[in-house]
Steps between C-alpha positions, in 0.01 A plus 500: 500500500785734576636500146157556338403787735834663423432485127153638542621770734781612267265541208408817688851629554419849366238547775771429759862508391646570842452169684345159449352256751304176523341299778390146460296261720531182313284300744206751455571531130536881516760727352531880497738702295587876502694750297570816695526851392644658816313819611466481882777351706758428231681259736463114498251544779235584223569162321190309384329255536509608864385295806305649791672517837278223626574278199137447400493732195717512192440805275596602143355831383539772240419866575515749786312565815525875548366508854711211631682718752171593663390140501836402640468740788153366579617136483792579734288687760194282499624155400858497617639444160879528453676574170848434380487687169325810354310344213122509448515126439584441862221733610250318279596162646463633856154636410384160373613340818331757718181579309462228226482573132139600478537768770839620374406577133264795576774656714747508217567805291702383211529295187564130526471146368541257791566132527521368849527139629377414844710203615278419790166513319652372180318767287616734232361861492510721196401867518493801270478874573184709469552652153698213335830688476696173545413191292439151630417209271413151602393180323536124486795356310369296212155647544407231748333621817651324798843473338791741553388852581728759348496870591712801423527866403503416123400193303844463352609363833277193432682397186800322672266253680497171323122468532421843356257474213407820321169530327366834363169610652292637208281693746801699621617542141163648410527755779852592387382555143205708609664702783884462456550316837399195698270547800669526841351165614595296190801398301570410141517137604230249574511376858702807621346805666609808682393542856268801469604835662384515860474120535680238703485127476600196707597164360478199740658164502214367280589754231173689530530877427274723703507860379350792698471875442658722758450839320242601230515812274119491482477524880747787509298682232170452684651622831632816327177568314307482830716769656541760217716813488338779293741780599799522253732684736441237772552217254833642382622567855413146614661354188825688556517383869430141404715479191791680669494224761487235232802651326695529820435137581636397163822681552607230745799324324853401568561513120513809282165640412343732238186576308353485153395833368304558181393856576141402524277544808549163669880465486556868564286478813699208628828668417385827663398323832829298483687832474293653790535208734826333408830562670713526193464640144288241316628348184244504215499318169316549177523394134406701190472418132668659200147504339337814652154341470595276791751706694425628853862529614487879483215512745673255734816714484305809590340336800827353616670846471225661709518234769886497492525126454815321370342421160618256233332446171546279194377598153390188326570451129290239309803260507489480880146362502534287182796322655302421807198343329645147450573495880144571609386138522796435732410734774116506428489127515125514439375679193442862579411769239498840660762667275606736784684198626789605275563856647426371846779246465733756360427737784554223757827392337635863505381549863654184625844626395482746798246371747338176622151640596285743304167665611240521223169689438300193410138490610413876474275467189304214639440645848434860406316458165787623275447292187323664205227239528430615861497873405263434209286229673209727605477653155511166331232355728272796431554487124441125499180541695355785293552350158275212398670185373419566129654853522813359670541247224455767234763721669743210525437426121578862415830504684611170349449621146844659522810331630683645804776617270246686288342666806854616605555646159160671514587689814853579400365842385478599868793670668728243665425640843127433449534167328396203722769239531408159338172647394409221255572224749302669775210561264488132413493426866196717536339310208563169684346645811176573310462120478519456875201336668531674831738685740705195588544420134622851440796426735564161349518664142719790621756257644492239223776495235340244271138572386291223342563121510838384617728310262523184730448159366276268699295561815591762750341717769601868480493547879286803435441755786204464726211640300313628804620823667734439794385830653132536424356846526826685469652685197654327200826669603508327829405168338787540256750586777416185698519280188832657407643440847384136506587419137725747311718609791551149637534325165686756296664791676639315797611205285680728262682689782590179695638307199681795352667616833569144619666415166758762590518413871329822601225528757210732426287642780163671439395739774166581339403135546546509876181356629423817706529711185268254319238512780514881507457525122160341510372773733556770238180584315490500119486893507806512720696264286389675176575847623356824360640440156412134490858382447507222768743442781421849643598422865836355380555800267437743782735316728763520225448875432603577852846364412534552119358790295196399300635618170770227520237235514195591303505364147308228307543150637754313289550163664803286483488403136732411210434508125427134465261561213767676290763230589269224383500662159881557515779339690275238669319388191723203423488374856123528499462342161671191629289469813173561309579276204172327404663162461659528837171597668321214325762248611497613865124464507419764770418808281293544187729664235225670297390777734853566611618540146211734431604730782866472382413614152285781631780618724757490224268701277530794737116558495460344838714472811464143614801497732322399817331181385803402285738563796290268711533229238863560461574481867312166522694370206839615631426341834398175341824494306694513825280313754226300338539118481 
């Protein structure tokens, strides 16, 4: 068992290059492996897997517990705990001994994926943090329930096991093609799942897995909505107090620390509070693009200069990203098709050259209604309700008479400053919304990247979102926010950041996803979040403007994008042609070549931009070339 667990563990060496450990109980048939990225207590006293002082527990875990010093003080004063090192791993073990797992989890402020073996009770416990910042997969080797249970931070750690049998799950592939990611409770493989965020599970000697929920985003939302804040000044003040504490907690590190900075609202707010509450001049990092359509580096530089951070930036040429594309399946060992994975990886790689930990602004859009779909939700809902279905169908037909490229040419007569960005694509999105059946369907269509039947061969279930509202009686904006937190944030954003940063041995911390900030955000009314100009994220903007001049921040939302559409017509065309070859698709048997080739021809014509559905297919194909049996 020792040799096998070592090979499985070392498949994740990028996640933990500083140390490696294994613990084996051959009699019980249990083995734990761990790769360590040293952040707290860099000494051997932080080595994992770690045994509790009483010897009952053995723990391997990935992540950070930001309030572990407070928990440690309580354990010492009330339970007589004694510690030999300074790591949060030792604190977590002592908490399990004193309080048990179920009572410990709600006390934790952190991000974590936990595997703990109780030697006395002969049970395995798996646990995952509230938001799903750290991944935790589990499944039966060979697909046989009751055989060998495998678990780990990424599925590539399963491959060295002799009984590992990889079978693609067409349901997961369907969600990937439709939405660009796999849900946070599934995997690309049959018989392998992710422990959902906010869950813990026990595995007894009989092999039965009993999963339970210890935190629910729906309950956090309902509690906040029941205690609303309608005063914008109060909301902003409470947010600054809570977020400042969350930022301060995430400055705990024995390794060098910095922050990502795009110059947008979320990352600038984190950097500003880091500057205000940190002891030293913060180091900030950003990337820009030589293509001005996608470059935000000038804005990040302006914010960094105002805050007085030690700022580093990298201007990315197309060759930087193009060289990275063949490596994507290696560090995204499941297919993943959010194209911002490329700049995120490049940012993480540059940042890791100077620091080991980076704070990020992830979560701001979901929590404070910052996406365009949130801002326009009320208007869309009103328009959808006022127009009868026949008129909506007629409006959609009128829009679709011209291609997106033709609409762009049509409005090119407007001055550049007044010309909407990506007008044709957005207009086509509106046309699609005219076909929506109800408010929930509006959100589904807004977040879908493939419209119409999927090009999968054989039977599959799309894993479609729950059709009934999760929050009956509230606004579409609120409904969208909750669905984005549960689905898009957990399945896309946090996966992207975790894999990209861990591939470079960098730890990312997200203060905006502190559970106290999350709880507070649900108290802010729609009007408070929207603000007087209806831009969204008003409390966070007002917080930021106390530290950074408004004129440095206010500009159209750009996102973290790259010109994939242009590259697929240029330097990536040969690579894509190979992966989309009709004979290859026919031979592999998972995808129907005909609709894919139609999209490919339309994209190459320049009349339509099909980059998103095509990129989803290409990422699935590239992943299959590396990992599929």
